[in-house]
C-alpha positions in Angstrom: 167.2 74.1 120.7 168.7 76.3 118.0 166.6 78.2 115.5 167.5 79.6 112.1 165.6 82.0 109.9 165.8 80.8 106.3 164.0 81.7 103.1 163.4 78.8 100.7 162.5 79.2 97.0 159.1 78.0 95.9 158.9 74.4 94.7 156.7 71.7 93.3 156.0 68.5 95.2 154.1 65.3 94.3 152.8 62.5 96.6 149.8 61.6 98.6 147.2 63.7 100.5 145.6 62.8 103.8 142.8 64.7 105.5 141.5 63.9 109.0 141.2 64.5 112.7 143.9 64.1 115.3 142.2 60.9 116.5 142.6 59.4 113.0 146.4 59.9 112.7 147.1 56.3 113.8 146.7 54.3 111.7 145.4 56.4 108.8 148.1 59.0 108.4 150.8 56.5 109.2 149.5 54.3 106.3 149.6 57.2 103.8 153.2 58.0 104.8 154.1 54.3 104.4 152.4 54.2 101.0 154.4 57.2 99.7 157.6 55.5 100.9 156.6 52.4 98.9 155.5 54.4 95.8 158.4 56.8 95.8 160.1 54.8 93.0 157.3 56.1 90.8 158.8 59.6 91.2 161.7 59.6 88.7 162.4 63.3 89.0 162.9 63.8 92.8 165.0 66.9 93.5 166.3 65.4 96.8 165.4 61.6 96.9 166.8 61.4 100.5 164.2 63.7 102.0 160.5 63.0 102.3 158.3 66.1 103.1 155.4 66.2 105.5 153.4 69.4 104.8 150.6 70.0 107.3 147.9 72.7 107.1 145.5 73.1 110.0 142.4 74.0 108.0 140.1 71.4 109.6 138.6 71.7 113.0 140.3 69.2 115.3 142.5 68.0 112.4 144.6 69.0 109.4 145.4 68.3 105.8 148.8 66.5 105.4 150.8 66.1 102.2 153.3 63.2 102.2 155.3 64.3 99.2 158.7 64.7 97.5 160.0 67.8 95.9 160.1 67.1 92.1 161.3 68.9 89.0 158.9 70.1 86.3 159.6 67.0 84.2 157.8 64.8 86.8 154.3 63.6 85.7 151.7 63.0 88.4 151.3 59.2 88.9 147.8 57.8 89.3 146.3 58.4 92.7 148.9 61.1 93.6 148.5 64.8 93.8 150.6 67.9 93.2 151.2 70.8 95.5 153.0 74.0 94.8 154.7 75.7 97.7 155.6 79.4 97.2 158.8 81.0 98.3 158.5 81.5 102.1 160.6 82.6 105.1 160.7 80.0 107.8 162.0 79.4 111.3 163.9 76.1 111.1 164.8 73.8 114.0 165.6 70.1 114.3 163.7 67.4 116.3 166.4 64.9 117.4 166.0 61.2 117.9 165.1 60.4 121.5 163.5 63.7 122.2 159.8 64.4 123.0 158.1 65.8 119.9 155.5 67.7 122.0 158.4 69.4 123.8 160.1 70.3 120.5 156.9 72.0 119.3 156.3 73.7 122.7 159.8 75.1 122.7 159.3 76.3 119.1 156.0 77.9 120.1 157.7 79.8 123.0 160.5 80.9 120.7 158.0 82.2 118.2 156.0 84.1 120.8 159.1 85.9 122.1 160.6 86.6 118.6 160.0 89.4 116.1 158.0 86.9 114.0 154.5 85.5 113.7 153.3 82.4 111.9 152.4 83.0 108.3 148.8 82.6 107.3 147.5 82.6 103.7 144.8 85.2 103.1 141.2 84.0 103.0 142.0 80.7 104.6 140.5 79.6 107.9 143.0 78.0 110.2 142.3 76.0 113.4 145.7 76.2 115.0 146.2 79.7 116.3 150.0 79.4 116.8 151.5 77.4 114.0 148.8 76.7 111.4 151.3 75.5 108.7 154.0 73.0 109.6 156.5 71.6 107.1 158.6 68.6 108.3 161.6 67.3 106.3 162.3 63.6 107.0 165.5 61.8 106.0 164.4 58.6 104.2 166.7 56.6 106.5 165.0 57.7 109.7 163.8 55.3 112.4 159.9 55.4 112.0 159.4 54.7 115.7 161.7 57.5 116.9 162.5 59.8 113.9 164.8 62.8 113.6 163.7 65.5 111.2 163.8 69.2 110.5 160.8 71.5 111.2 160.1 74.5 109.1 157.4 77.0 110.2 156.5 79.7 107.7 156.8 83.1 109.3 156.4 86.9 108.7 157.7 89.9 110.6 155.3 91.0 113.4 
């Protein structure tokens, strides 16, 4: 695996929010992701229409909040039933999960890299997180991915130890 340290500017994203436990991922989260794919035509001002974002925040015990969104420009209005999230400028460790690989191994390897690096996972002040290692996970999915075996980029917000 290769890892890159990258700082991304803040951005605005619009889409759908899902909140639940790990046991509810299938089918509930999968349905939300499918819905944003179907409704993406409602987002006229996508910054990169070829990349869907999956922003996960582990702020629920045994679960997380997930935003299935697209980065949009300021001109984009929020369609009915959708939400807006603003992501600040952050520094990330970036890696790629390749088609045909085990996602658990990708995240385990990333966790090992983080433990042995000069960085720690970023945590927002005054927020309780339930994942002690990588409480915020941002995944960037190409829209043409294979849903049964996707390839995508993983961005973990980090700070210097």
